Structure formats: structure tokens, C-alpha cells
N, C-alpha and C positions, 0 to 999 in steps of 0.2 A: 522485649514484647513479644507476646505469646500471639501467633497468628493463627486463626482458625478459620481457614479457607472455604468448608464444607457451610459451615455458619454465614461466613461473609457473602457465597455465592447467593444462598437461602435467603438473606436479609436483604439483598441488590434484585433477586426474582422479586419478592413482596411487592417492593417500592416501584418495580417498572410495571409488575401487574395492574398496581392498584393506578398509577398514572394511565397505563397503556390501553387498559379495557374498561369500558363504559358500562355502566349498568344496564344501558339496552343491547349488550352482547354485540358491540362495534369498536375496531381500535381507533383510537384517538393520536394522531399522527403530530408530530412535530415536537418541538422543544423550546430553547431559548428563542429561535427564528422560526420562520414559517416553514412549513415541511417542505424536504428536498431528497432526492434519493440516495443519498448518502447518508444523512441524519437518521431517516427512517429505516434502512438495512441496518444500520448500528442498534435500533432500537428492536428491532426483531432478533437480530444476531446477540443480545442481551440474555434471551433465552435459549435461541439455539447453540450457540456454542460452547457453553457449557454441559448441555444436553447430548452434543454428538462428542465430545471428545473426554469426556469422564463417565463412565459406565452406571456407576454409582447415582448418578442424577439424569439417567438416561429417561425421556419423558414419553417414549414411544408406547411403552406399556408399562404402566406404573404400577407397582407392586402395592397390597393393602401396607406392608411392612415399612412405606416409606411416607409415613405419617408426616414427617418434617417439611418433604417435599409438597405433599397435598395441603397442608397449611401454610405454606407459601405462596402458594399459586391458588390458594381457594377462590381468589376474585376471578379466575376463568373457569372455574368449576370445579366439579370432582374429578377423579380419577380418569375416568373415560373421558371428560367433558374437556380436560385440558390438553391434549394432544388435539381435538377437534378445533379448539380455540387457535392454536399456533395454524394448522393447515388451512383455515379461513383468513387470518390474518395475513399470512403470506399470501395467499392468492388475492386477497384485497391489495398489497403492495406490487405486486406482479401487473394486476391490471392497471393499476393507477399510472405505472411510469411506462406506458407504451403511447405512441403517436397514433393520428387519425389509421394508419396503416397497419395498425398491431406491432409496427416495429419498436422493439425496446428502446429507452431514452436514459442519458447516461451525463445529464446536463448538472453544474454544479450549483445552480439556484442562487440561494442567497447566503451560500459560502462563498459565493465570489462578490468583492466588497471593491466598490466604486470609490476613487479618489473625490475625497470632500463628501462622501455620502450622499450625492446627489442620486435623486432617482429619475433618469431620463429614459423616454424612450430606448436610446442606444445602448443604455446599461442593459434594459429588460431583454434585448437582443443578444447581449452579450451571456446574459445570465442563464439564456439557454445552450450555451456551447458545451461538448462532451470534456470530461475531465479525468485524467487519469486515475485520481480517487474514487470514482463513481466504477470504473473499469474494474479496478483493486478489488473494492468493496463486494461486487456483484459478482466477483468470482468465487470468493469466500462465503457469500450468504448463498449462491444457487449451489455450490456444493455441500452446504451444511443442510439446507433444505432437501437435495436429492436424498441425499444420505438416510436423513430422519424418514423421508416418504417411503424408502424403499423397506426401510425395517416396520413401520408402521403399517404396513398395508399388509403384512402377514398376520396382523391381530385383528382387522377388520374382514367383516361377512357383509355389513349392508351394501346394497349397491349402491346407493346413490352416494354414499362416503368413497366407495370405491372410486366412482366417475370422478369425484370433487379431487379425492387426491391424484388420479391421474391426470387430471387438467393441471393440477399446478405443478406436475413433474415434468408434462410439456411446456409448459410457461416459464419454467427454470431453466430446462435444457436450452431452450431456445434464446434466453436473456443470457447464460453461461456462454454461450457460442459467441453472438454479439461483441459480451466483454472483452472474450478472448481474442478475437479479430482487430476490436479498438487498441487492446495494449500492443500486437503486434504494429500497429499503424501510427503507434507514439514513441515508437524506438526513434534516435537519433543517431548519428556521429556527426560531429563539428570540429573543423580542421582550421589550424589558424599558425600563422609562423611564429616562430621564438622570439621574434622582435617587435609582435603586437603586443597591446595591453593587456592580451589575453595570455600570450604566452610569458608574458614577463610576470604576470600574476601566479602561475602555475609554477614557474622556474622559481621564484622568490619562497614557495613553499617546500617542494621537493627536493631543495639544493643544500640541504643541511650540511654538508661537507664544504659549502663554500668554494665549490668548483668554478671553474672559469664558465660563461654560459655556453659554448661551444661543445665542452667537456660533458657539462650536465645534460646538454640535448641530446650528443650520443650515447648516455649513459643511460636516460630515460627509455631513448629508443631500441637499446639493447633490450633491455627489461620488457618492453611492451610489444615486442617484435613478433610473439605467437599472438597476442591478440589482434594486432596489426592485420596480421596475414589472415585470421580468423574472420575478420570483419570484411576484409577485400576479397577472399576468395568465397566465403559462405554466407554472408549475410545481405549483400548488396541487391538481392532479391527482392529483398521489402522497403528498399529506398525509393524515393522520387529520382527524377532525372539530375535536379540540383545537387543531390546529397552524392549520388553516386561520379558526378563531375569532380568532387572534392579530391576523390582516392586518385586521379589523373595527375591533379595539379601539384603533388607532393611527391619527393624521391625519398627513400628510405632514410637518409641521412638527415633530411630539413625538416620534417615535420611535427609537428604537435597535433593532440586531438585528444577528445573525449567523448565516450559514448556512455547511453545509459537514456534515461526516459525524460521526454519533454512533458511538459504540462497537458497536453492536450494531442490530436490527432496531427503531425506535422505537416506544413504547409506542402504539398504536391505529394504525401504520401499515396502511391498505387494502391488500388484496390486489392485484399487479398482473392486473386482470382479461382483459387482451387477452393474456397468456401462461399461463393457466390451463391451455389443453392441453399446453404444453410443460412447465410446472412446475406440475403440479395441488397438491403439497402446499407451503405458503408459510406457515410457524409464526408464531403472534403474537408480538407484540414486547414486551420490557419497558423498552428502554432510554429514558432520559431523552432529551427530544429537545432536546440541548444539543450544536451541534459541539464537535470536539475537534480541536486541531489536529495531531495525531499521527494520528489517525485517518482526519483528512482528506486529508494527504498519502499516506496508504498507499492510501487509495481513488482517489485521484488517478492512483499510480503504477501502478494495475492497469487503470484505466479506459483511460489511453492507450495501453497494450498493443493494444486494439480497432483503433487508428487506423493502426499502423506498415504501412510500406511491403509488409512481407512478408504480413502479415495482409490487406492487400487484392489484392495480386499472386497470391495462391495461394487465394483465397475462402474464406477458412475460418470466414466467419459464414455462417448460414442467413437467409432474407429474416425471420424472424420474430425471430432475432437481430439482424439489422441495425436493427431496430425498437426493439429494449431497447439497442443501442449510441447511437441517436440520441437517445434520452431520456436516459442516461446522459452523453453530450456537453454537453448542454442544461444538467445539473447542474455541470459541469468547467467549463465555460466561464462561468457564473455564479459559482462557488465561487473560480474563478482571477480574476476582476475584484473581487471583493467583498475577500480577502486582499492583492492587490496595491496595492488602494485603500488599504485603511487602514494597509499597511506601509510606504507611500510617501506620506502623507498631509502636505500641507503645505507650506511654502516654508522654513522656517526648520531644517530636517535631517528625515530620515525618521524617523518613531518607532522601524522596526525598527533602527537604527544606535544606539540608547539601550538596549544591552541591560542587563540581562536583561527581555525582556519580560515585562508581567503581564498574563495571562489575564484573563477577565471573572470567572471563578471567584474570582479574587484570588491563585491560585498565579504565583509569579515563577522562572523558569528560564532558563538560557541553552538548553536544549533549545528552549522556545518561540521563542527569537528563531532558531535553528537552524532550527526547522520552517516559518517564518514567511519564512525566508530560499530555503528550497527551492521554494516556492511561486511568490516572486518572481522566482526564475531561468530556472521553468515560463515564466512570463509575458512575459520577454521575449528570446525567440527570434530575433527580427528584427533584434536588435542584433549576433548573433554573439559574438565575444569579444572587441570593441575599442570599443563604445558607453560613452560616460560613466555610463550607469546600470549595466553591468555589471562596470567596473573598480571602482564603489562597493560592490557586492556582494562582490569580491574583497576588499576591503580589511576587509570585514566578516568575510569567513570566516576572513581573516589574525587578526584582534581574537578572532574566538571560540576560536580554535585555542590562543593565548596564554592566554586566561582559563580554558581548559580545561586547562591544563598540556601541551597536546599537544607544545607547540614551544618552551615553557619550564619550568623546573624547578620541581615541587613540593616545598615544604617540610613540615615536620611537621605533622603535623593540618590541612593544607591543605584548606579545605573544597570547592575543586574537584575532587578526588579522587573524592566523591561523584556526580558525574556520570555517572563512569564504572562504579564501585561502591559502594554497591548500585543507582546509578541513578535515574531520576525513576519514582514510583509513582502512578498515577492511580487512585483510585476510581473503579468503574463505576456511575455513577448507576441505579438500578433494578434491579440485580441484587439489592438486598437483599429484592425481594418472593418470591426463591426462599428464603430463607435469614434468619441471623440479624443478619447485618451483611453491607456489599458489598463484593465481591472487587475486587480492584485487578490491573493489568495494569504492570507493569515495563518500564522501557524502558533497557537499558544498553549503548548501541551510539552513543555520541557520537563516536566516534573514526570509525566505519563510516559515518554519516549526513554528518558533514562531509566525508570524503574524495570519496563519492558526489557529493556537491554540487559540491565543486571540480573534479571529473572534467565534470561538467555542465558547467561553468562555461568551463572550458577546452576541451571540444567544440566549444561556441555551437550556432550553426544546424546543424551536421552533424548533431550529435544526435537533431534533429526531424526530419531529411529521411530518416536510417537505421534510426529507431527509437530505443531505449534502449540504452547501452553495457552492458558488462557489470557497470560497477560505478556505477549510477545509482540504485539504490533503497537504501533504507535498511534495516537487521538488526536485529532487536531479541536474535536468540539469539545472535549474532556467528558463526553459520554462514556460510561463503563462498557465495556465489550471485548470482542476479540482484539479489538486494538489498543483499549486500555489496559490499567492493572488489576 
């Protein structure tokens, strides 16, 4: 099969423009469900992400010879009208997702699913909760908007349009700061005893050599010693009192732990004091302080956008935002090291190569295996596409594609079909504090996630040096954008 990447993007742009832009020159938000800040950000990124990462598809100043681009986006207008339409659509989005005081909002909205599908008052309250997906998506969107606006301003001379671009920059920077603070407050460390259910589940996966439980705990702790020290000495400042107390309850030989991102702001997470002027409103959290592999991968994807070459060259971050970025980078590095160590632990075969991965909470799914594989791929950029570890990951991706019936035929009542529809449902611990039961987050994008990680593997170190490819993020909604293929 011959892939025509440019033509595929242009076809996507044409279809997205036909849907997104009405004849009245306004944006049509939403899709399969009612509009929310995540799906609407994806809708904008369908245009902005390729335009700000592929120079030949730049939309800030469309050249006359880019006839194929103009033709694909003709619904938005001519060459001069196209960037104006994107700026105004972005402004509409940034104003839409604010509260009455002008604070950016990051709720999951209709992406939160109620058990049984009941639409009660409690569910409506729960759908207003902030979620990591919205924070991460906003980081990528706002960086794309800031880069787009900064370049576009150099080609504009009309005062009213310059004023509109400046307003979009201000709104984007404010939303970016709030999203970065939110991600800091969603980071969690969860500790537990080896003889607990969680400890047994963790050891069952990592102990491929079948050591005694005591020996396995000692071996795991030796491998994770640097991570533990870094968490204890450098990152406890962002944790609530209940999380910090865990560090004093475990000695070096008996504790097991996990770190990463919960689904939302963690219960008891303190406000980021040094960002109080930048982000005065920091809502209280209710999420359980338990890392989740899906939300961890989602958070890592957004954080990496803060350190791309484009972000650095264009100077998209303020001094205050750079401090937030460094704090997020510390958490990224620790989390990357933790999960990579866990997934590749021991000499008898990598635990991640024994799908399905069993999470600490007892859930087993090829989704967990694929998400861990995504983290490990990010941790091995120095090997490019030819190192032995990278080849092992490629074989694992091939196996997961077969297990999910992507490259093999599904039979009647095949359980693997459930990976795609309805997908994997994750109850969100802590959300029951605002309702009768926990709401759920459903991911049904196994094929897109696998494709994006395959592309990441194929690009190897080139992806790291040039930022993220257009298909290097997972998607939960199936929308084609910076999360999809």
C-alpha cells in the first residue's frame, strides 16, 4: 500500500473544514457527542497541528503556489481568509471554555460516562470535574496556537486583526498556564505493602524469574532506588499531606510504590503557590492518589510538547511558565524511569512482553500492555530504530496487533473485538464524592494508539529531535488529530 501523507492530510482538512465552518462563517463545535473542551480542542488541532509541524503545510502565510492547500480549505475562504478563520475559531474556543470569572475550565463533560447511562443531577455535577485529558490537550493546543499566532502576526498590518491576534495570544497563554498547574496537581505517588492485593498483582507481573517474593521485592527496590530517592527528596513539595505521610511509613526494604498521573487533581493536592499570580484559581481535587497508565501516557504526551524545538525557538513560554515546565519535566523523567524499569525488569524476559499486563488494581488488558509499551518507546530514543530493545518493542507491537485482531481475522463472539468496541472502561476513583457512584472513562482507540506508537518506533530518534509526528498521540474519541494517526 502506498501512503500519500500530504494528500491524506489535505483530504482530512477538506472534510474537517466542510463540517467545522458554517456558511455563516462561524464554527460548528461537537461531533458524536455534545461539545466539550477536549473534542473541540481536537477539532482545532486537526488544522493547527499539521500546519505548525510541517513547514510545507504552513497556514500563517499561504503562498499562491499552495493551490492544493487553498483548494482543500476553500470552505474557510481564500488564502488570506484561512488564517483569519482559524484565529477566530480559536478565540471562540478560548472564550467558550471559561467560567464566569474568566478562569479556564477543563471538564471532561460528555466524555465522562455514567454507569447505566443515567443522566442524574449528580452525574451533571461529576461531568464538571477537571480531567488530565483536558489539561494535556490544552497544553498542545495552546502551544500550537501561540506558535501560529506569533508567526502570523509578522504578516498582518491591519490594527483590528493585530488586536484580535494579541487577544488570542493572551487567552492561550493563560489557558496554557492553568493546564500546566493542573498537570502538576494531578501527579500522584501510591505506596503499598508487598503482601497487599496491589503488591501481589505488581509482583505477579514483574517477577518473571519466579524469585521468592522477598527476593523479588528487594530486586525491584534496588532497580527503583533512584526513582524513590528522587520522589522523596525532590517532588514531595507538590503532594498533599496524606501522600507525604506515605514516605515516612515505609522503609527502604519493604515498600512498593507506583508514580504517575491520576485522572484528575488529586485529593488534598496543595495549590502551586509560586503560580498563584499566574493562575489564581486552583480548584480542590477529589481524585484518588493512584497512578493510571492511560492518564499517565496522556499527561506525558502533553508535557513533551513543552520541550520541542519549535517551542524553544519561538520562545513560546514565559519565565513563569518555564518554571512550571521544569517541575513537569522532573515528574516526566521520574515517571518515565519508573514505568520503563517495571516493564523491562529482570533477565528472564520483559514483563511487558507477557501480555496482557495486570495493573495493580487487578484489571488485566492488552490496553495496559500497549500503554506501557508507549512509555518504554519514549524512554529509548537514543537507540533510534535499530537497537535490540527497539526491535523487541516492534515485535511486541506486532503481537498486540494480532491479539487485537487488527492483523488477524476475528471470529464470531471474539473477545478481542471488545478492545475496540466498547473498549476499556475505567471507574474514576474519588468521583463518587460528588454523586451516588463513580463515573467512568472509556477508551476505545486501540488501533489508533497502536498505529501512533508504531509510527513513533519507525521515526526513532528523529521524532525526538523534531517534536512529535502527526500521529504520535493516542485518541479516545477516534477524531483524527495530533492524537490520532
